[in-house]
KESETOR-212394 format. One record per atom (N, C-alpha, C): residue number from 1; residue in one letter; y negated, x negated, z negated. Coordinates in pm, 1 decimal. Atoms other than C-alpha are relative to their C-alpha. Layout:
{n: NUM; res: A; c2: Y; c1: X; c3: Z}
...
This chain:
{n: 1; res: X; c2: -143.0; c1: -1.3; c3: 16.8}
{n: 1; res: X; c2: 5112.4; c1: -12085.2; c3: -9863.7}
{n: 1; res: X; c2: 55.6; c1: 141.7; c3: -1.6}
{n: 2; res: X; c2: -49.6; c1: -135.5; c3: 9.4}
{n: 2; res: X; c2: 5137.0; c1: -11707.3; c3: -9891.1}
{n: 2; res: X; c2: 73.2; c1: 44.1; c3: 126.3}
{n: 3; res: X; c2: -68.1; c1: -36.5; c3: -124.0}
{n: 3; res: X; c2: 5242.5; c1: -11680.8; c3: -9525.4}
{n: 3; res: X; c2: 127.4; c1: -81.1; c3: 21.5}
{n: 4; res: X; c2: -116.5; c1: 86.3; c3: -16.1}
{n: 4; res: X; c2: 5512.0; c1: -11947.4; c3: -9573.6}
{n: 4; res: X; c2: 128.5; c1: 63.6; c3: -50.6}
{n: 5; res: X; c2: -117.0; c1: -68.0; c3: 55.5}
{n: 5; res: X; c2: 5747.3; c1: -11726.6; c3: -9779.0}
{n: 5; res: X; c2: -30.7; c1: 147.9; c3: -12.7}
{n: 6; res: X; c2: 19.8; c1: -144.2; c3: 8.1}
{n: 6; res: X; c2: 5799.5; c1: -11352.1; c3: -9800.7}
{n: 6; res: X; c2: -3.4; c1: 46.5; c3: -145.5}
{n: 7; res: X; c2: 3.3; c1: -59.8; c3: 133.8}
{n: 7; res: X; c2: 5737.3; c1: -11129.4; c3: -10101.1}
{n: 7; res: X; c2: 141.9; c1: 24.6; c3: -51.7}
{n: 8; res: X; c2: -138.9; c1: -23.7; c3: 39.7}
{n: 8; res: X; c2: 6109.4; c1: -11044.4; c3: -10104.4}
{n: 8; res: X; c2: 63.4; c1: -128.1; c3: -54.4}
{n: 9; res: X; c2: -51.6; c1: 128.6; c3: 48.6}
{n: 9; res: X; c2: 6195.4; c1: -11413.6; c3: -10143.3}
{n: 9; res: X; c2: -55.6; c1: -30.3; c3: -138.6}
{n: 10; res: X; c2: 64.2; c1: 26.5; c3: 129.0}
{n: 10; res: X; c2: 5946.3; c1: -11449.4; c3: -10427.1}
{n: 10; res: X; c2: 61.5; c1: 85.7; c3: -109.9}
{n: 11; res: X; c2: -57.7; c1: -91.2; c3: 99.6}
{n: 11; res: X; c2: 6082.7; c1: -11143.6; c3: -10608.7}
{n: 11; res: X; c2: 142.6; c1: -39.9; c3: -35.0}
{n: 12; res: X; c2: -139.8; c1: 36.6; c3: 23.3}
{n: 12; res: X; c2: 6442.8; c1: -11259.5; c3: -10567.8}
{n: 12; res: X; c2: 12.2; c1: -124.6; c3: -86.9}
{n: 13; res: X; c2: -8.1; c1: 125.0; c3: 74.6}
{n: 13; res: X; c2: 6366.3; c1: -11597.6; c3: -10723.3}
{n: 13; res: X; c2: -92.3; c1: -4.9; c3: -122.3}
{n: 14; res: X; c2: 79.1; c1: -7.8; c3: 122.1}
{n: 14; res: X; c2: 6138.3; c1: -11480.3; c3: -11004.9}
{n: 14; res: X; c2: 94.4; c1: 41.1; c3: -112.2}
{n: 15; res: X; c2: -95.0; c1: -30.6; c3: 107.2}
{n: 15; res: X; c2: 6342.3; c1: -11494.4; c3: -11326.5}
{n: 15; res: X; c2: -52.5; c1: 108.0; c3: -95.1}
{n: 16; res: X; c2: 39.5; c1: -96.6; c3: 102.7}
{n: 16; res: X; c2: 6340.4; c1: -11232.6; c3: -11603.1}
{n: 16; res: X; c2: -83.8; c1: -69.5; c3: -106.9}
{n: 17; res: X; c2: 73.3; c1: 79.2; c3: 98.6}
{n: 17; res: X; c2: 6223.6; c1: -11502.9; c3: -11844.0}
{n: 17; res: X; c2: 15.7; c1: -146.9; c3: 36.5}
{n: 18; res: X; c2: -7.5; c1: 142.1; c3: -28.8}
{n: 18; res: X; c2: 6165.0; c1: -11875.4; c3: -11837.9}
{n: 18; res: X; c2: -62.0; c1: -32.8; c3: 134.8}
{n: 19; res: X; c2: 56.8; c1: 49.7; c3: -125.1}
{n: 19; res: X; c2: 6098.2; c1: -12063.4; c3: -11516.6}
{n: 19; res: X; c2: 109.9; c1: -41.2; c3: 95.8}
{n: 20; res: X; c2: -92.0; c1: 44.3; c3: -104.7}
{n: 20; res: X; c2: 6284.4; c1: -12115.1; c3: -11189.2}
{n: 20; res: X; c2: -69.1; c1: -106.3; c3: 84.6}
{n: 21; res: X; c2: 47.3; c1: 104.8; c3: -90.1}
{n: 21; res: X; c2: 6237.3; c1: -12437.4; c3: -10997.5}
{n: 21; res: X; c2: 61.4; c1: 27.7; c3: 136.2}
{n: 22; res: X; c2: -45.1; c1: -34.4; c3: -134.4}
{n: 22; res: X; c2: 6258.6; c1: -12359.3; c3: -10626.5}
{n: 22; res: X; c2: -59.5; c1: -96.4; c3: 101.6}
{n: 23; res: X; c2: 48.9; c1: 81.7; c3: -109.3}
{n: 23; res: X; c2: 6216.8; c1: -12548.1; c3: -10304.3}
{n: 23; res: X; c2: -31.1; c1: 87.0; c3: 120.1}
{n: 24; res: X; c2: 34.0; c1: -69.8; c3: -124.3}
{n: 24; res: X; c2: 6070.2; c1: -12445.7; c3: -9970.9}
{n: 24; res: X; c2: 49.2; c1: -84.9; c3: 116.5}
{n: 25; res: X; c2: -52.1; c1: 67.6; c3: -118.4}
{n: 25; res: X; c2: 6254.4; c1: -12537.3; c3: -9653.0}
{n: 25; res: X; c2: -71.2; c1: 57.1; c3: 122.4}
{n: 26; res: X; c2: 80.9; c1: -48.2; c3: -111.7}
{n: 26; res: X; c2: 6006.5; c1: -12506.3; c3: -9366.9}
{n: 26; res: X; c2: 75.2; c1: 3.2; c3: 132.2}
{n: 27; res: X; c2: -79.5; c1: -4.1; c3: -122.2}
{n: 27; res: X; c2: 6281.6; c1: -12553.5; c3: -9109.4}
{n: 27; res: X; c2: 83.9; c1: 126.9; c3: 10.3}
{n: 28; res: X; c2: -71.6; c1: -127.8; c3: -1.5}
{n: 28; res: X; c2: 6447.1; c1: -12224.5; c3: -9206.5}
{n: 28; res: X; c2: -91.0; c1: 109.0; c3: 57.1}
{n: 29; res: X; c2: 78.4; c1: -112.2; c3: -51.6}
{n: 29; res: X; c2: 6338.2; c1: -11893.7; c3: -9058.0}
{n: 29; res: X; c2: -69.1; c1: 72.7; c3: -115.2}
{n: 30; res: X; c2: 74.8; c1: -75.7; c3: 99.0}
{n: 30; res: X; c2: 6086.8; c1: -11676.1; c3: -9241.0}
{n: 30; res: X; c2: 93.9; c1: 100.7; c3: -66.8}
{n: 31; res: X; c2: -90.8; c1: -86.8; c3: 75.5}
{n: 31; res: X; c2: 6267.8; c1: -11485.9; c3: -9514.6}
{n: 31; res: X; c2: 118.4; c1: -75.2; c3: -58.0}
{n: 32; res: X; c2: -111.6; c1: 81.3; c3: 49.0}
{n: 32; res: X; c2: 6514.7; c1: -11768.5; c3: -9579.9}
{n: 32; res: X; c2: -46.0; c1: -138.7; c3: -44.6}
{n: 33; res: X; c2: 55.8; c1: 132.1; c3: 27.3}
{n: 33; res: X; c2: 6284.3; c1: -12053.8; c3: -9674.6}
{n: 33; res: X; c2: 11.9; c1: -44.8; c3: -145.8}
{n: 34; res: X; c2: -9.0; c1: 37.3; c3: 141.2}
{n: 34; res: X; c2: 6298.0; c1: -12043.9; c3: -10055.0}
{n: 34; res: X; c2: 145.0; c1: -21.6; c3: -39.8}
{n: 35; res: X; c2: -134.2; c1: 20.8; c3: 54.6}
{n: 35; res: X; c2: 6600.8; c1: -12188.7; c3: -10231.0}
{n: 35; res: X; c2: -10.4; c1: -38.4; c3: -146.6}
{n: 36; res: X; c2: -5.0; c1: 22.0; c3: 144.4}
{n: 36; res: X; c2: 6692.1; c1: -12201.8; c3: -10599.0}
{n: 36; res: X; c2: 51.4; c1: -140.0; c3: -30.1}
{n: 37; res: X; c2: -45.1; c1: 131.5; c3: 43.7}
{n: 37; res: X; c2: 6724.3; c1: -12540.7; c3: -10770.1}
{n: 37; res: X; c2: 56.8; c1: 8.0; c3: -141.3}
{n: 38; res: X; c2: -46.6; c1: -6.4; c3: 138.5}
{n: 38; res: X; c2: 6746.8; c1: -12474.2; c3: -11144.2}
{n: 38; res: X; c2: -89.3; c1: 92.5; c3: -82.1}
{n: 39; res: X; c2: 73.3; c1: -87.3; c3: 91.0}
{n: 39; res: X; c2: 6636.7; c1: -12249.7; c3: -11431.3}
{n: 39; res: X; c2: -27.6; c1: -75.2; c3: -129.9}
{n: 40; res: X; c2: 40.1; c1: 63.0; c3: 126.0}
{n: 40; res: X; c2: 6450.6; c1: -12364.5; c3: -11745.1}
{n: 40; res: X; c2: -66.0; c1: 104.6; c3: -88.4}
{n: 41; res: X; c2: 63.7; c1: -91.8; c3: 94.0}
{n: 41; res: X; c2: 6346.5; c1: -12176.6; c3: -12055.4}
{n: 41; res: X; c2: -140.9; c1: -44.6; c3: -35.0}
{n: 42; res: X; c2: 130.8; c1: 53.3; c3: 38.3}
{n: 42; res: X; c2: 6050.8; c1: -12404.0; c3: -12132.2}
{n: 42; res: X; c2: -74.3; c1: -55.2; c3: 121.6}
{n: 43; res: X; c2: 83.3; c1: 48.9; c3: -109.4}
{n: 43; res: X; c2: 5762.6; c1: -12480.5; c3: -11897.9}
{n: 43; res: X; c2: 2.1; c1: -152.3; c3: 7.4}
{n: 44; res: X; c2: 1.1; c1: 145.9; c3: 2.6}
{n: 44; res: X; c2: 5760.0; c1: -12844.4; c3: -12009.9}
{n: 44; res: X; c2: 124.5; c1: -57.8; c3: 65.9}
{n: 45; res: X; c2: -125.2; c1: 46.7; c3: -60.9}
{n: 45; res: X; c2: 6124.9; c1: -12887.2; c3: -11907.0}
{n: 45; res: X; c2: -1.7; c1: 20.9; c3: 151.0}
{n: 46; res: X; c2: 7.6; c1: -29.1; c3: -143.6}
{n: 46; res: X; c2: 6063.7; c1: -12723.1; c3: -11569.8}
{n: 46; res: X; c2: -95.9; c1: -96.1; c3: 69.9}
{n: 47; res: X; c2: 97.9; c1: 90.7; c3: -58.1}
{n: 47; res: X; c2: 5756.9; c1: -12936.6; c3: -11503.8}
{n: 47; res: X; c2: 55.8; c1: -142.6; c3: 8.5}
{n: 48; res: X; c2: -60.3; c1: 132.7; c3: -0.9}
{n: 48; res: X; c2: 5943.9; c1: -13254.7; c3: -11597.7}
{n: 48; res: X; c2: 104.4; c1: -10.1; c3: 111.7}
{n: 49; res: X; c2: -101.4; c1: 0.0; c3: -106.0}
{n: 49; res: X; c2: 6231.8; c1: -13161.7; c3: -11365.3}
{n: 49; res: X; c2: -65.7; c1: -5.3; c3: 137.7}
{n: 50; res: X; c2: 72.9; c1: 1.6; c3: -127.1}
{n: 50; res: X; c2: 5982.4; c1: -13097.2; c3: -11085.6}
{n: 50; res: X; c2: -51.3; c1: -140.7; c3: 29.8}
{n: 51; res: X; c2: 53.3; c1: 135.4; c3: -17.9}
{n: 51; res: X; c2: 5822.4; c1: -13437.9; c3: -11138.0}
{n: 51; res: X; c2: 110.8; c1: -102.5; c3: 22.9}
{n: 52; res: X; c2: -111.5; c1: 94.1; c3: -10.4}
{n: 52; res: X; c2: 6161.9; c1: -13610.1; c3: -11163.6}
{n: 52; res: X; c2: 76.5; c1: 8.4; c3: 132.1}
{n: 53; res: X; c2: -69.7; c1: -12.4; c3: -129.3}
{n: 53; res: X; c2: 6284.1; c1: -13485.1; c3: -10824.7}
{n: 53; res: X; c2: -39.1; c1: -118.5; c3: 87.4}
{n: 54; res: X; c2: 25.4; c1: 123.3; c3: -75.1}
{n: 54; res: X; c2: 6318.9; c1: -13793.5; c3: -10607.8}
{n: 54; res: X; c2: 13.6; c1: 23.7; c3: 150.6}
{n: 55; res: X; c2: -0.4; c1: -30.7; c3: -142.6}
{n: 55; res: X; c2: 6263.8; c1: -13637.6; c3: -10267.3}
{n: 55; res: X; c2: -143.7; c1: 24.6; c3: 42.8}
{n: 56; res: X; c2: 142.1; c1: -16.1; c3: -34.5}
{n: 56; res: X; c2: 5909.7; c1: -13697.3; c3: -10139.5}
{n: 56; res: X; c2: -25.8; c1: 102.0; c3: 110.0}
{n: 57; res: X; c2: 18.6; c1: -96.6; c3: -108.2}
{n: 57; res: X; c2: 5965.4; c1: -13466.6; c3: -9841.8}
{n: 57; res: X; c2: 30.9; c1: 143.0; c3: -44.0}
{n: 58; res: X; c2: -37.4; c1: -131.7; c3: 50.7}
{n: 58; res: X; c2: 6062.7; c1: -13171.6; c3: -10064.0}
{n: 58; res: X; c2: -121.7; c1: 71.2; c3: -58.2}
{n: 59; res: X; c2: 107.7; c1: -82.4; c3: 53.3}
{n: 59; res: X; c2: 5813.0; c1: -12893.2; c3: -10134.8}
{n: 59; res: X; c2: 57.2; c1: 85.7; c3: -111.1}
{n: 60; res: X; c2: -52.6; c1: -68.7; c3: 117.2}
{n: 60; res: X; c2: 5865.5; c1: -12750.4; c3: -10484.2}
{n: 60; res: X; c2: -101.4; c1: 97.0; c3: -56.6}
{n: 61; res: X; c2: 84.4; c1: -99.4; c3: 63.7}
{n: 61; res: X; c2: 5732.5; c1: -12448.8; c3: -10667.8}
{n: 61; res: X; c2: 71.5; c1: 51.1; c3: -124.2}
{n: 62; res: X; c2: -54.4; c1: -58.6; c3: 120.9}
{n: 62; res: X; c2: 5781.7; c1: -12305.9; c3: -11017.3}
{n: 62; res: X; c2: -37.1; c1: 147.6; c3: -3.3}
{n: 63; res: X; c2: 26.3; c1: -142.0; c3: 16.7}
{n: 63; res: X; c2: 5817.6; c1: -11930.5; c3: -11064.3}
{n: 63; res: X; c2: 18.6; c1: 35.2; c3: -145.5}
{n: 64; res: X; c2: -2.3; c1: -41.6; c3: 139.7}
{n: 64; res: X; c2: 5734.9; c1: -11793.6; c3: -11408.3}
{n: 64; res: X; c2: 69.7; c1: 134.8; c3: -12.2}
{n: 65; res: X; c2: -70.9; c1: -125.2; c3: 24.2}
{n: 65; res: X; c2: 5948.3; c1: -11516.3; c3: -11554.4}
{n: 65; res: X; c2: -92.4; c1: 120.0; c3: -7.2}
{n: 66; res: X; c2: 76.2; c1: -123.2; c3: -4.8}
{n: 66; res: X; c2: 5836.2; c1: -11157.5; c3: -11530.7}
{n: 66; res: X; c2: -48.3; c1: 44.0; c3: -138.6}
{n: 67; res: X; c2: 37.9; c1: -41.3; c3: 135.2}
{n: 67; res: X; c2: 5813.9; c1: -11118.0; c3: -11909.9}
{n: 67; res: X; c2: -108.2; c1: -87.1; c3: -56.7}
């Protein structure tokens, strides 16, 4: 998956703290594939939101805060 998104995208969507739920759109051009969905302070809340997404064709990833 490392070739699917750029480091700049990852850095832009890595929160200062907590967790960001992001999606990957493989139909976008490289550098524009990651998109923000929501921010959560607790990992459990972010994981639940990820599991609750009702789009089987959606690729999701959680980014942990830098702190």
